[in-house]
N, C-alpha and C positions, 0 to 999 in steps of 0.2 A: 504493500500500500504506500510505498515511498512516494512523496510529493503529491499524493492524491488529497483533494480537499473534501472532508466529510463533515457535514453539519448534523449534529445530533439534537433532536428535539424531543424532550421527554417530560412527562408529568411529574417525575420524581427522580432524584439522583442522590446516591450515597456520596459524601457523608452528610448532606444537608437534611436528609430525611431518613427514617429508619430503613433497615435493609428489607427489601422485598425482591421478588424476581425482577421487577422492572427497574427499581432503583439500583440494584446490584449490576445488572447488565448494562444500564445506562452509564455506569462508571467503568466496568471492565472492558467493554468494547472500545470506547475512545482511548482508554489507557493503552490497549494493545496497538491500536493504529498509531498512536503517538510514539510508541516505542519502535515502530517500524519505519518511522520517518515521515508519516503522513501529517497533514495539517488538519487540525480539528477545531471546531467551535461547538460548545454545548449550550443549549438554551433550556430553561425550565421556569415555571412560575415562581414568584417570590411570595410564597405563602407566609401569613403572619406568624406562624409557629416556627419559622426559621430564625435562629438567634443571629441577628446581624452582627452584633459585637464579637461573638465568639468566632464566627466564620469570616469576619472582616469584609463584609459587603460594603461597597461604596457606590454612590450614584455616579453615572457617567453623563455629565451635563450635555456634552456634544451629541449624545445619542438620544437623550430624553427631550421632552418638550413638544412633541407632535401630538395631535389628537386623533384618535381612531373613532370613526362613527360606528356605533353599535346600535342597531334598531332605532336610528334617527337621533341618537344621543351622542354628544361629543364626550369621549372618555380620554383623559390625559394618559399618555404612555410614559412610564418612568423605567429607565434601564439601570440596573445595578450589576456589579461585577464582583467576582471573588476568584481566588485561585485555590485549587485543591492542593493541600500541603504535600510536599515532596514529589509531586507529579508534574509540576510546571504546566498544569492544564487550567485554562481560564473558563469560568462558567458565567454566562450571561443570564440575568434574572429579569423576567417580564413582570412589571409591577404596575399597580393602579390601586389607589386607596379604596375605591368603591368595591373592587372585586377581590383584593388579596390582603387587605389589612387584618381581617378577622383571624383570631388565633387558632386556626384549624386549616385542614387541607380541603377535603371534598364533602365532608359531612359535619353535622352539628354534634353536640354532646350526646344526643339520643341515637346517633348513627343514621340520621335522615339526611339525604342528599340536599345540598343547598339549592334553593329554587332558581338561582341564577347561574347554575353550572353551565347551562347552554351558552349564556352570554360570555362567561369566563372562557369557554372553549373557543368561541369566535374571536374574542379579544386576544387570546394567546396566539392563535394561528396568524392573525393579521399583524400582531406585535412582533413576532419572530421575523416575518417576511420583511416588514418595514425596516427593522433594525439591520438585517443582513443587507438590504439595499443601501442603507446609510454607510455600512462598513465597506460597501462595494466589493464584496467577497463572493465570488461565484463558485458554489460547491459542485464537485463532481457527483457526489451522492448526498441525499438528504435522508437520514435514517430516523424514523418516527417510532416512539415508544409510549404506550399508555393511552387510554381513551380520551383524556383531556386534550391530548395533542392530535387526536384522530381527524380533525377537520383540516389539518395542514395540507394533505394531498389534494383535497377538493379545492381549497382556495388557491393553491398554486396552479392547478390545471384549468380553473374557471376564472376566478376573480383577477388573478395575476397572469393570465395566459399570454398577455402581450409584453410582459416584463422580460427584456433580453438577458438580464443577469442569470436567469434560470433556464435559458433555452436548452442547454446541454445537460442539465441536472437530472439524475435518475432518482426516483423516490422509492425507498424501501420501507415497508412497514413491518414491524415485529408485532405479532398478534399473541396476546397473553390470555390466561384464564383469570385475570384479576379484574372482575367485572363489578356490576352493581345491580341491585334489585329494582324492580319497577322501571320507570322511565324518567328522562329529564323533562323539563318544561315542554308541554305539548305545543307551545307556540314557537318552538325552535325552528320549524320549517319556514314560518313566515319571517323570522328574524334573518335567516340566511337568504331567503328570497329578496329581502330588502337590499341586499348587495348585488342585485341583478343576476343572481345565479339561477339558472333554468330549473323550473320545478321538476321536470322529468329527470334531472341529474340527482335530485335529492328526495324523490317521492318516497323512498324507503323510510325517511325520517318523519313521516306522518306519525309513526310510533317511534320516538327516539329512545329505544332500548339500547343496552350495551351491544347486543348482536348486530342491530341495524346500524349503529354508529361505525362499528368495525367493518361492516359490509361496504359502506361508503368509502372508507379508507382503502379497502381492498380494490374497489372499482377504480380508484384514481392513483394507485401505486403501480410502479413498473415491475417490482419484485416483492416477494414476501418471505418472512422468516417466522417459523412456528416457535414462539418464545416459551411455551409451557408444554410439559409432557402430555397433558390432556387439555383439549379445548372443548367448548360446547359443540355438540354434534352438528348443529346447524352451521356453525362457522367452519368446522373441518370440511364439510361438504362444499361450502361456498368457495373456500380456498382452492379445493381440488378442481371445481368446475370453472374457476377463473382461468385455468391454463396458463397462469403466469409463473415465471421461474420462482421456485419455492425451496427454501432450505428447511429441512425437517429439524425437529427439536434436537438441540445439543446442550448438554449440561454445561455449567460454568467452567468445569474442569477440562472439557474437551472441545469447546466451541472454536478456539483460536484458529486452528488450521482450516477447519471447514468454512469458517466465516471468511477468511482471507481468500480461499479458493472460490467461494461463491461470489464474492464481490468482483474478483478479477475475471472469472470465466463467464458468469451469468449476467452480472449487472453492468459491468463496464465494457464488455465485448461488443 
């Protein structure tokens, strides 16, 4: 992966959040590419339960300051950055007081999904892309992890389809078994349609369940990685039926060689 540019977009990354399949792989994969001489950028949300002082987050003024329109409302985009100790890896945090100041990630103290998680997902997708545009950094591969990041492939291929910076970028989505019950806000479809995204592209999101969110990510990705040993049966079938290059599940201890081979032979070829 030497000299390849890979953009990692994840809903969670170790060491900023507890270890899960997603947060762990969102650290291990970039670290491996970094050690191979690749160029990487990692983006994640700046949830309010991330300790800014301990992890030494600081705002990047030159990247902050633009407003993103979410469902006809102007939402200020704040960009913070930190470095993972000993790895010389920089992580960019997408922040906004309305969406990410609360001291939790995706659910309240009763384990219920936040009612604005749909808008947070839209804000995160647009925020990442706008920041990468400001950095003027054209990735060879964009690797997506976690359902809060799952709108990124859709927005890149539809809303930002005329953005030359991403013309050659390949989108890879890792699909995990880290889901949620019930659905996100039922008005999610209309909020995405507000961005002039065709209804037929997102009709699946009439019911914004975990499976349907991931199906949209699959539709707009160039290649897929099975991130969990077991996936919901409906998603397994959907991935197979997509006929897209797919890397089967590999554990954290064995993914390295398979991952490198998959990226070089299936994604970049």
